[in-house]
N, C-alpha and C positions, 0 to 999 in steps of 0.2 A: 495942387498936389493931392489934396483930399478928394478932388473930383475923380482922380484915376483909381482910387482904392476900390470902389465897387466893381470896376472892370478887371482889376488885377487879381482879386481873390478867386473868382471862378477859374481864371486861366491857371493860377497856381494849383488849384485843386485838381484840374484836368491833367496838368503836367505831372503832378505827384502820382495820380492814379496810373498814368501811362508809364511812368518810371517804375512803378511797382510791378506792372505787368511785364515790361520789357526786360527788367533786370532780375536775374535769378542767381542765387548763390548755391553752388553745388559743393557738398562736403567731400572730403577726401575719400570716404568709403562709398560714395554714390556715383552713379552714372545717369546722365539725362538723355533719354531717347526722344528725339524731336520728330514730330509729325507736322509736315508743312502742307496745309490744305488737304489733310487726310492721307497724304503719302509719306512713307518713311523717309526721314531726313537723316542728317548726321547725328552721331552720338557725342554728346558733350561730356568732357571730363571735369574734374573738380576745379573750382575757381569761380570768378565772376563772369557770368554769361549773359548775352543779350539775345532776346528773341523778338520776332516781329509780332506785334499785337494783332489779334484777330486772324492771323495767318498761321502762326506756329502754335503747337501745343506740345508741352514737354511732360514726359512721364519719368518720375524719379524711381530708380531701382537701387535698392540697398544691396551691396555686394559683400557685406560682412557674413561670417558664418552664423547660421541661424540654428539655435538649439530648440528642439521640439520634443516634448514629452508625449509619447504615444500612450493614451489612456489604456486601462486594463481591458483586455479583450477576452471574451469567453471562447475557449478553445477546447475541442474534443480531440485528444491525441489518437494516434493510430491504434492503440490498444484500448480505446473507448473509455478513457479517463477524462473527466471534465476538470479543467484547470483555468485559472485566470492569469494572463501573461501581460506584463507591461514592458515598455522599452523606452530608450532615449535615441534620438535621431539628430544628426548634425549634417547640414547641407549648405551649399553656397551657390550663388548665381555666378556662373562663369561667362555666360553670353547674355548681356542685358537685352539685346534685340530679340533673341529667341524667347526669353522669359516674358516679354511684353506682347510679341506678335503671335507666337504659336500656342499660347494658352491664356485662358481668361484670368485665372488666378493660380499662379504656380504654388503659392503658399497653401491654399486650401486643397488643391489637387495632390500635392506631395504628402500632406498629412493624411488624407483619406487613403491614398495608395499605400502608405506605410501601415495603416491599420489592417487593410485587407491582406497585404502580403504577410504580415506577422501571423494572422490567423491561418493563412494557407500553409505556410512553411511549418509552423508548429503542429498543425494538424496532420502532417505527413510523417511524423516521427513518433516513436513510443516515448512514454514518460521517462524511462531510464536514460534514453538518449538525449531527451530534452534537458535533463538535469546534468548529465555528464559531458555533453558536447556543445556547450553554449557558444564557444568560439567558432566552431564549424557552422552552426546555425546562424550566428551573426553574419558570417561571411556570405552565406547563401542569400539571406535577406538583403544585404547590401548590394550584391551583384544584381539581383532582380530589380531593386529600386533604381540603381545607377543606370541600368539599361533602359528602363522606362522613362526616367527623367532627363536623359541625354537630349531628347528632342526639344525640351523646354529650356535648354541651356543651364540646367541645374546639375551639380555634382554632389552626390551623397558621399560623405567622408567617414562617417561613424554610424554604426548601428550596434547597440548593446541591449541585450535583454536584461532588464533591471530586476523585476520580481516575478516569481512563479508561486502563486498561491494555490495550495492543495486543499481538498476537502478534509474535514477533521478526521473522518474515518480512515482516509488514506494516510494522513500523518501518523495516526496511531499504529496502523499496520506497518508503515516503514520503520517506526521506532522499535516495534517488536522484532522486525526482521534484522535491524541493526544490532539489537541486543543479542539475538540468537547467533548472529555472525561473530560477535565478540566472544561469546561463550565457546563457540566452536573453535575459534583460533586459540583461546586460552587452553582448552583441553588438548589440542594438537601440540602446543608448545610444551605442556606438562608431560604428555606422553613421550615426546621426543627426548625431553630431559631425562625421564626415567629409563628410557631405552639406552641412552648413552651411558648413564650411570651403571646400569646392569652390565653393559659390555665392559666397562672399566673394572667393575668388581669381579667379573668372571675372569678377565685377564690377570688381575692381581691374585686371585685365588689359585689359578694355574701356576703362577710363578712361585707362590709361597708353598704350594703342595710339593714342590720338588726338593725342599730343604726344611727339615724339622726345626732347625735353629731359627730360621726366619719366622716361623709361627710363634716360637717362644719369645723372640724379641718383640714381635707385635703385641703379644699378650702383656709383656712387661710395660710397654709404652701405654697400653690401655689402662693398666693399673695406676701408672703415674698420673695420667690425665684425670682419672676419677678421684685420686687422693687429694687433688687441689681443694675440693670442697670438704672442709673439716667439720661441718655441721651434721654430717650423715654418717651412719654406721653401715658399712657394707661388708658382706660376706663374700670372699673370693674363693671360688672352687680351684682346687689344685689341678694343673694340667695332667692329662692322662700320661704324658711322657714322663713326668716326675714319678708317678706311681709305678710305672713300668721299670724305671731305674732302680727303685727300692726293692721291687719284687725280684728283679734279676740278681741283686746283691744278696738277698736273702737265700735264694736258691743256690747260689755259688757257695755261701758260707755253710750250708747244711751238707 
């Protein structure tokens, strides 16, 4: 029995090595593209899979959604303002065969294409549009990337501009512009309020001018409101209408 051990050990090692080469475990989120003697073979799904040693070569493709941070890109907008723009990108391999056969590295090429497309699209718009119409610009970038990566079996699902860094002098200029705009709106609102108040006062004056009694009642109401404060001494002029009444009585008595 001991004499067979030296011969069994090498055989066991060889079988273990062959089993390791022949047996592959494919995860649920992966696909295995088989190349048999250099030619494209079947695509293996998740599970325990057997391949022929020295004949088959398997390439694993991750089909989960990949999140990629597009680094800051130096962009000169249409109105010649230099900004730094970064974005996030999400894409997924829909066709594992195309992702392996049609492109050397879909990950590297998709990331580089995202950078160049971000610079190109942002350079075609003015700064105000870049700041105010992010959703529209995101859609344009996504359409371009999706059209280019379709041949590689890649689907771009999300493109979002994350940060737009402005120069310090541009930030100060925009702050001054925003402050001036707020002051302008405040003055307009105040002027509109004064205009409406003047219209109401004019209308009230016209109504009160039609009846002297109305003016006297308003005068008495004003006196009542002022008399609430007992800490002040106030001199009240007599209405002209009262003086006219006494003058009229005096002339009648004479």
